[in-house]
N, C-alpha and C positions, 0 to 999 in steps of 0.2 A: 418585600424583597427577601429572597431565601438565602440561606447559607449553603456553601458547597464544600465538598470534601472529595479528593481524588481517590479512586479505587478501581479495582477490576470488577467485572460482573460477578465473578466467583466470590468476591469478598462481601457482596451485598447480602442483606438479611431479608427474610420474608416481609413483604410490604414496602420495601425500599423502591424509590424511583431513581434511576440513574440515566443521565444524559451522556450518550456515547461521544467520546472525543477522538478515539483512535482505535483502529483494528490492526493488531499486530499479527495478522494471519495472512499468508500468501497462497497463491494458486487457486485451485478449484474450490476449496473450502471458503476462501475469501469471497469469490464470486457468488457462491451459494448464499452466504450470510448477507451479502449486500442485496441480493434478490429478495430475501426474506424480510428485509427492512432494518437490518442492523447496520445503519449508515450513520456517519458522524452527524450529530445534532438530534438524532432520534431519542425519544425517552422510552426506557425499558423498565418494566415493573418486575420485581422478583416475586413470583407467585408461590413457589414451593421448592424446598430443598429435600433431597432424599436423606435418610438417616445418616448415611456415610458421606454425604456431600456430593454425590455424583450419581445421576445427572441432576441438573437444576432446571426448573421450569420458569420461563420468562414470558411476559406479554409484550409484544412489539407490533405496532400497526394493527391492533385489534385481533392479533393471532397469538395463540399460545404455542410456544416452541420450547423443547427441552434440549439443552446443550450439555455436552460432557465437560468435565473439569478442564481438560486440555484446551478446549476452545474458549470457555468462559474466562480463563485466566489471562488470555491474550487480548481481551477486549477491555479497553480502559475508558473510564468516564468519570463523571463527578456526581456525587450524591446530591439530590435535589430535595429540599424541604419546602413543601407548599404551606403557605400561611394563610 
């Protein structure tokens, strides 16, 4: 059984796995993120952070996607620790 901690995708560190709980984004950007696989229940891996923290690369649904700080701060989830 794993431990969980609530955070946004922006707060994740390289190598973290985060299960999405909520998308706080509306409109066209929300639809685009849902189409890319950022849906509640999906597990996202933090691949790489830029030196200044923007953008951040994530892996979701076997695809690597970079999101800006504004988007990644609005996607909430829980940190997953695999044992």
